[in-house]
C-alpha positions as CSV (number, residue, x, y, z in Angstrom):
1,M,-118.8,-9.6,43.3
2,S,-118.9,-7.6,40.1
3,T,-116.7,-7.4,37.9
4,A,-115.0,-3.7,36.1
5,Q,-116.3,-2.6,32.6
6,S,-114.4,-0.6,30.5
7,T,-116.8,1.3,29.7
8,P,-116.9,5.0,28.8
9,E,-119.0,5.4,32.2
10,A,-116.2,3.7,34.0
11,I,-113.6,5.6,32.7
12,S,-115.3,8.8,33.4
13,R,-115.2,8.5,37.3
14,I,-111.6,8.3,37.5
15,R,-110.3,12.0,38.7
16,L,-107.8,13.0,36.9
17,T,-105.2,15.4,39.1
18,R,-105.3,19.5,38.3
19,R,-102.0,19.4,36.6
20,A,-102.9,16.6,34.0
21,A,-106.8,17.9,33.7
22,H,-105.5,21.5,32.6
23,V,-102.5,20.9,30.3
24,P,-104.0,20.8,27.2
25,P,-102.0,19.4,24.1
26,S,-99.3,21.5,22.2
27,A,-101.0,23.9,19.8
28,T,-98.2,23.6,17.5
29,A,-98.7,19.9,17.3
30,A,-102.1,19.5,17.0
31,L,-102.0,21.6,14.0
32,D,-99.3,20.1,12.8
33,A,-101.9,17.1,12.6
34,Q,-104.6,18.8,10.9
35,A,-102.7,19.8,8.3
36,K,-101.0,16.2,8.0
37,A,-104.3,14.9,8.3
38,L,-106.2,17.3,5.6
39,I,-102.6,16.2,3.2
40,A,-103.6,12.4,4.0
41,Q,-107.2,13.0,2.9
42,G,-105.4,14.6,-0.9
43,V,-106.0,18.1,0.2
44,D,-102.8,20.3,-1.6
45,V,-101.8,21.9,2.0
46,I,-98.7,23.3,2.3
47,N,-97.9,23.0,6.1
48,L,-95.9,26.5,7.2
49,T,-96.7,25.0,10.9
50,S,-93.5,22.9,11.2
51,G,-90.7,23.0,13.9
52,E,-88.5,21.1,11.9
53,P,-85.9,21.9,9.1
54,A,-86.8,19.8,6.1
55,F,-83.7,18.7,5.5
56,P,-83.5,14.6,5.2
57,T,-81.4,13.2,8.6
58,V,-77.4,13.6,7.7
59,E,-76.4,10.3,6.3
60,P,-73.4,9.8,9.1
61,A,-76.4,9.9,11.4
62,A,-78.3,7.9,9.5
63,Q,-75.9,5.1,8.8
64,A,-74.5,4.7,13.1
65,A,-78.2,3.8,13.7
66,L,-77.5,1.0,11.4
67,D,-74.0,-0.1,12.5
68,A,-76.3,-0.2,15.8
69,I,-78.7,-2.3,14.7
70,A,-76.0,-4.4,13.2
71,T,-74.3,-5.0,16.4
72,D,-77.1,-5.7,18.6
73,F,-76.3,-2.2,20.5
74,T,-80.4,-2.4,21.5
75,R,-79.9,-2.3,25.3
76,Y,-80.2,-0.5,27.9
77,T,-77.7,2.4,28.2
78,P,-76.0,4.1,31.5
79,A,-78.7,6.8,32.2
80,A,-77.3,9.8,31.7
81,G,-76.4,8.1,28.5
82,I,-73.5,6.1,26.8
83,P,-69.9,8.1,27.4
84,E,-68.8,8.7,24.1
85,L,-71.9,10.8,23.6
86,R,-71.8,12.5,26.5
87,T,-68.1,13.4,25.3
88,A,-69.0,14.6,22.2
89,T,-71.5,16.6,23.4
90,A,-70.0,18.7,25.5
91,K,-67.3,19.1,22.6
92,F,-70.4,19.8,20.7
93,L,-71.1,22.4,22.8
94,N,-68.0,24.0,23.5
95,R,-68.0,25.2,20.3
96,H,-69.4,28.6,21.3
97,G,-67.0,29.0,24.4
98,T,-68.5,27.2,27.4
99,A,-66.1,24.4,29.4
100,Y,-68.0,21.9,29.6
101,E,-67.4,18.4,30.7
102,A,-68.6,14.7,29.9
103,G,-70.0,14.8,33.4
104,Q,-72.0,17.5,33.1
105,V,-73.8,16.3,30.1
106,V,-77.2,14.2,30.7
107,I,-78.4,13.0,27.5
108,T,-82.7,13.0,26.5
109,A,-85.0,11.7,24.7
110,G,-85.1,15.4,23.1
111,A,-84.8,18.7,23.9
112,K,-88.8,18.9,25.5
113,Q,-87.8,16.0,27.6
114,A,-84.9,18.0,29.0
115,L,-87.2,20.9,29.9
116,H,-88.8,18.8,31.6
117,Y,-86.7,18.0,33.7
118,A,-85.1,20.6,33.8
119,F,-88.3,22.3,35.4
120,T,-88.7,19.8,37.9
121,T,-85.3,20.5,39.2
122,L,-85.3,23.4,39.4
123,V,-89.0,24.6,40.4
124,E,-90.9,24.0,43.7
125,P,-94.5,24.2,43.5
126,G,-95.6,28.5,43.8
127,D,-92.6,29.5,42.2
128,E,-92.1,32.1,39.5
129,I,-90.1,32.0,36.1
130,L,-89.2,34.3,33.9
131,I,-89.2,34.6,29.7
132,P,-89.3,37.4,27.5
133,A,-92.0,37.2,24.8
134,P,-93.3,35.6,22.9
135,Y,-92.6,32.6,23.9
136,W,-92.8,28.7,22.4
137,V,-96.2,27.3,23.8
138,S,-94.6,24.6,25.4
139,Y,-92.6,26.2,28.5
140,P,-95.7,27.6,30.4
141,H,-97.3,24.0,30.2
142,L,-93.8,22.2,31.0
143,A,-93.8,25.0,33.8
144,A,-97.6,24.0,35.4
145,L,-96.3,20.7,35.8
146,A,-93.9,21.4,37.7
147,G,-95.7,23.5,40.4
148,G,-94.2,26.6,38.9
149,T,-95.8,29.6,36.9
150,L,-94.7,31.3,34.1
151,V,-94.2,34.9,34.2
152,P,-93.7,36.9,30.6
153,V,-92.1,39.6,29.9
154,Q,-93.3,41.7,27.5
155,P,-91.4,44.0,24.8
156,A,-92.3,47.6,23.9
157,Q,-93.5,48.7,21.3
158,G,-91.2,49.4,18.7
159,S,-88.4,47.2,20.4
160,G,-88.0,44.3,17.4
161,L,-89.7,42.2,19.6
162,K,-87.1,42.1,22.5
163,V,-87.0,42.7,26.2
164,T,-84.7,44.5,28.1
165,A,-82.7,44.5,31.7
166,D,-85.0,46.6,33.3
167,Q,-88.2,44.4,32.3
168,L,-87.0,41.8,33.3
169,R,-85.3,43.5,37.2
170,A,-89.4,45.2,37.3
171,A,-90.5,41.7,36.8
172,V,-88.2,39.6,39.6
173,T,-90.7,39.1,42.8
174,D,-89.6,37.4,45.9
175,R,-91.2,34.1,44.6
176,T,-88.8,34.4,41.3
177,R,-86.4,31.4,41.3
178,V,-85.8,30.6,37.1
179,L,-84.9,32.9,34.3
180,L,-86.1,31.7,31.1
181,L,-84.4,32.1,27.8
182,N,-84.9,30.7,24.7
183,N,-82.0,31.6,21.5
184,P,-82.7,32.3,19.1
185,A,-86.0,32.7,19.7
186,N,-89.0,30.3,18.3
187,P,-91.6,31.8,17.6
188,S,-90.6,35.0,16.2
189,G,-87.0,34.3,15.1
190,V,-85.2,37.2,16.7
191,V,-81.9,36.7,18.2
192,Y,-80.6,38.9,21.5
193,D,-76.6,40.3,20.6
194,R,-74.3,39.2,23.2
195,T,-74.9,42.6,24.8
196,E,-77.7,42.2,24.7
197,L,-78.0,38.6,26.7
198,A,-75.2,39.4,29.1
199,A,-77.2,42.3,30.9
200,L,-80.6,39.9,30.8
201,V,-78.2,37.1,32.4
202,Q,-76.4,39.9,34.9
203,V,-80.6,40.1,36.5
204,A,-80.3,36.9,37.6
205,I,-77.1,37.1,38.6
206,D,-78.1,40.5,40.7
207,H,-81.4,38.2,42.0
208,D,-79.7,34.8,42.7
209,L,-82.2,33.1,39.4
210,A,-81.1,29.8,38.1
211,I,-81.1,30.2,34.3
212,I,-82.2,27.3,31.9
213,S,-81.3,28.6,28.3
214,D,-82.6,27.0,25.9
215,E,-80.3,27.1,22.5
216,I,-81.5,24.7,20.5
217,C,-82.0,26.3,17.1
218,D,-78.3,27.5,17.9
219,H,-76.9,26.6,14.4
220,W,-79.5,28.8,12.8
221,T,-78.3,31.8,12.4
222,F,-78.5,34.0,9.5
223,G,-76.5,37.5,8.4
224,D,-74.4,39.3,11.0
225,A,-76.0,37.4,13.5
226,E,-73.7,34.9,16.0
227,H,-75.2,32.8,18.6
228,V,-74.5,33.5,21.5
229,S,-74.6,30.2,24.8
230,V,-75.7,31.6,27.4
231,A,-72.9,29.5,30.1
232,A,-70.2,31.2,27.8
233,L,-70.6,35.2,29.4
234,G,-68.5,33.9,32.8
235,P,-68.1,32.0,35.0
236,E,-71.1,33.5,37.5
237,A,-73.3,32.4,34.5
238,A,-71.7,29.3,34.0
239,A,-72.6,28.3,38.2
240,R,-76.0,29.1,37.3
241,T,-77.0,27.5,33.8
242,L,-78.9,24.8,32.8
243,T,-78.1,24.7,28.4
244,I,-80.4,22.8,26.7
245,G,-80.1,21.5,23.5
246,G,-80.0,18.7,21.0
247,V,-79.4,17.1,17.3
248,S,-83.3,17.8,16.2
249,K,-82.9,20.9,14.8
250,T,-79.0,21.4,13.4
251,F,-78.5,17.4,12.0
252,A,-82.5,17.1,10.6
253,M,-83.2,14.5,13.5
254,T,-86.8,15.4,14.8
255,G,-87.9,12.1,14.9
256,W,-84.9,10.9,16.6
257,R,-85.7,12.2,20.4
258,I,-82.1,13.3,21.2
259,G,-81.2,16.2,23.2
260,W,-79.4,16.7,26.3
261,I,-78.8,19.1,29.3
262,A,-75.3,20.4,30.4
263,A,-75.4,22.0,34.0
264,P,-73.3,22.1,37.2
265,T,-72.3,19.1,38.1
266,P,-74.9,18.5,41.6
267,V,-77.5,19.4,38.8
268,A,-76.6,17.3,36.3
269,Q,-76.4,14.4,38.7
270,A,-79.8,15.3,40.3
271,V,-81.6,14.8,36.2
272,T,-79.5,12.0,35.6
273,A,-81.4,10.4,38.9
274,I,-84.6,11.4,37.8
275,Q,-84.2,9.7,34.6
276,S,-82.7,6.9,35.9
277,H,-86.4,7.0,37.3
278,T,-88.0,7.8,34.9
279,A,-86.7,6.8,31.6
280,S,-84.4,4.9,32.2
281,A,-82.1,6.0,29.6
282,P,-82.9,7.6,25.6
283,S,-83.1,4.3,23.1
284,S,-79.6,3.4,22.6
285,I,-79.6,3.4,19.1
286,S,-80.7,7.0,18.7
287,Q,-78.0,7.9,20.8
288,K,-75.5,5.9,18.5
289,A,-77.3,7.9,15.3
290,A,-76.2,11.3,17.3
291,L,-73.0,10.1,18.3
292,G,-72.2,10.0,14.1
293,A,-73.8,13.0,13.4
294,L,-71.8,14.8,16.1
295,T,-68.2,13.2,15.3
296,A,-68.6,13.5,11.5
297,D,-67.1,15.9,9.6
298,L,-70.3,17.9,8.4
299,G,-69.1,21.6,8.3
300,P,-69.8,22.2,4.5
301,E,-73.0,19.5,4.7
302,L,-74.4,22.2,7.6
303,E,-73.0,25.4,6.0
304,R,-74.7,24.7,3.0
305,R,-78.4,23.6,4.4
306,R,-77.9,27.1,6.3
307,L,-77.2,28.5,3.3
308,E,-80.6,26.9,1.6
309,L,-82.4,28.2,4.5
310,D,-81.4,31.5,4.7
311,D,-82.9,31.8,1.0
312,R,-86.2,30.7,2.0
313,R,-85.7,33.2,4.8
314,L,-85.4,35.9,2.9
315,T,-87.8,35.3,0.1
316,T,-90.5,34.9,2.7
317,I,-89.8,38.4,4.2
318,K,-89.8,40.1,0.9
319,A,-92.7,38.4,-0.4
320,L,-94.7,39.2,2.8
321,A,-93.5,42.9,2.2
322,G,-95.3,42.7,-0.3
323,I,-98.7,42.0,1.3
324,P,-100.9,44.2,2.8
325,G,-102.3,43.9,5.7
326,V,-99.2,41.2,7.0
327,E,-96.3,42.4,8.5
328,V,-93.1,40.7,9.4
329,A,-92.6,41.3,13.2
330,G,-89.0,42.0,14.2
331,N,-86.3,41.3,12.7
332,P,-86.1,37.2,12.1
333,I,-82.2,36.7,11.7
334,G,-82.6,32.7,13.4
335,A,-83.7,29.9,14.2
336,F,-85.9,28.7,11.0
337,F,-89.2,30.9,11.6
338,L,-91.0,34.5,11.6
339,F,-94.0,36.1,13.2
340,A,-96.3,37.9,11.3
341,D,-98.7,41.0,12.6
342,V,-102.2,40.4,10.3
343,S,-104.2,42.4,13.0
344,A,-104.8,44.8,9.8
345,T,-107.1,41.6,8.1
346,Y,-109.1,41.8,11.2
347,G,-113.1,43.0,10.6
348,H,-112.6,41.6,6.7
349,T,-115.0,38.7,5.6
350,L,-114.4,35.9,3.6
351,A,-116.8,33.0,3.2
352,G,-119.2,34.3,5.2
353,R,-116.9,34.2,8.1
354,T,-115.2,37.5,9.6
355,I,-111.6,37.8,11.0
356,T,-111.5,39.0,14.3
357,S,-108.2,36.9,15.7
358,A,-104.9,35.5,14.6
359,A,-106.9,32.3,15.1
360,D,-109.3,33.3,12.5
361,F,-107.0,34.1,10.3
362,A,-105.3,31.3,10.5
363,E,-108.1,29.1,10.1
364,L,-109.2,30.5,7.1
365,L,-106.5,30.6,5.5
366,L,-106.3,26.6,5.6
367,T,-109.9,26.2,4.7
368,E,-109.6,28.9,2.3
369,A,-106.0,28.7,0.6
370,N,-105.2,25.8,1.9
371,V,-102.2,26.7,3.5
372,A,-101.7,25.8,7.4
373,V,-99.5,28.6,9.9
374,I,-99.9,28.5,13.7
375,P,-101.4,31.3,15.4
376,G,-100.3,33.2,17.7
377,A,-102.4,33.3,21.2
378,D,-100.1,30.6,22.7
379,F,-97.1,32.2,22.2
380,A,-98.4,35.2,24.2
381,A,-99.0,37.2,21.0
382,P,-102.2,37.0,20.4
383,D,-102.6,39.3,16.7
384,H,-99.3,37.3,15.3
385,V,-98.9,34.5,12.7
386,R,-96.0,32.3,13.3
387,I,-94.7,30.7,9.8
388,S,-92.0,28.1,9.6
389,Y,-90.0,28.7,6.1
390,T,-88.4,25.1,5.9
391,V,-90.3,23.4,3.3
392,P,-88.9,23.1,0.0
393,P,-88.8,26.2,-2.3
394,D,-91.0,25.5,-5.1
395,R,-93.8,24.4,-1.7
396,L,-92.6,28.1,0.0
397,A,-93.2,30.3,-3.5
398,E,-96.4,28.4,-4.2
399,A,-97.9,29.1,0.1
400,L,-96.4,32.3,-0.2
401,T,-98.2,33.3,-3.2
402,R,-101.8,31.3,-1.8
403,V,-101.3,34.1,0.9
404,A,-101.3,37.0,-1.0
405,D,-104.3,35.7,-2.9
406,F,-105.8,35.5,-0.2
407,V,-105.7,38.5,1.1
408,A,-106.8,39.3,-1.7
409,R,-109.9,38.1,-1.6
410,L,-110.7,39.9,1.6
411,G,-111.0,43.3,-0.3
412,S,-108.7,46.1,-1.0
413,G,-109.2,47.4,2.7
414,V,-107.0,45.6,3.9
415,A,-104.0,48.2,4.9
């Protein structure tokens, strides 16, 4: 009898499932890793790909984690999360006018896992999920893992990267089951106001669709923009909405991996059961850290950070407005991203390479100017790049100077 060997040949005989074989790695994570690899090699890359604010984790969260370790709070917790964190999360969400109770909240290992559970809970094979485009890169793959299909609804030219209720309604079929909303939006930074959002939600009500509302960037709105929670738009909206959020963006806690789903009680119970058989529960230490963040008096500090990020947003918009061939798309007044149309640079050549796509633009910008941005093809916007303006102000200013110099090297024909 032969003994199986762990050789590449043996491994290659393993048959992958269709869902595993057709899910690519996250494009944002891959480009972020590429930029960080160059930095590790000593290259002075300025990384504008990241989906995390360049602030330290808030101090009460870090202290709560240390206290958890010191008191040996390192065991399994209830599958839905520790009760006091579920209570604090409900209170945190209700600042937007929702009426969640602790029993409707499930704590997860980040908002991405919350989204995975939401799709698993709502989507049957063959179901369709409507989503306004452009959209975050992981949505179609999370839908596919659940057996569903994402159906993008593209904004009209000159619409400010927003879709209308009529456009959504025209895309509904007898297989549509879910409306997926992300507000403030990644990658565009656009924010739907209350009237616009209510019109989109009415489509879901009229066609009896569930709503997944990704509100992870609810803290980050600028100017006159105000975050509106879908579940606060009346009882019919609340009864069909799963609100997704987490501590990553607001409290600069991306690595702690704490998110949540808030939903009608039967949905929360189903998600809890799924989590009990998959993750068991999120990290006990991270849960305590999140509790520390949510229960501390952080209003002044969070407002200071919001104003600092707004300054970086305005600096970026102003700088890009002066670069021929790079046009800021829509009105980026939320999250910490903006989308730039770079199609005017197509046909120009640098270092022996002709730009024919936003992917070419991004690759050349990285190799020739040491600035990393994300091309928009995986966001359903192939002529755009996503720029994250969260890096410190001096690095942001240097990055924008490099972008301007890079475009100038493409030639005077860029317009």
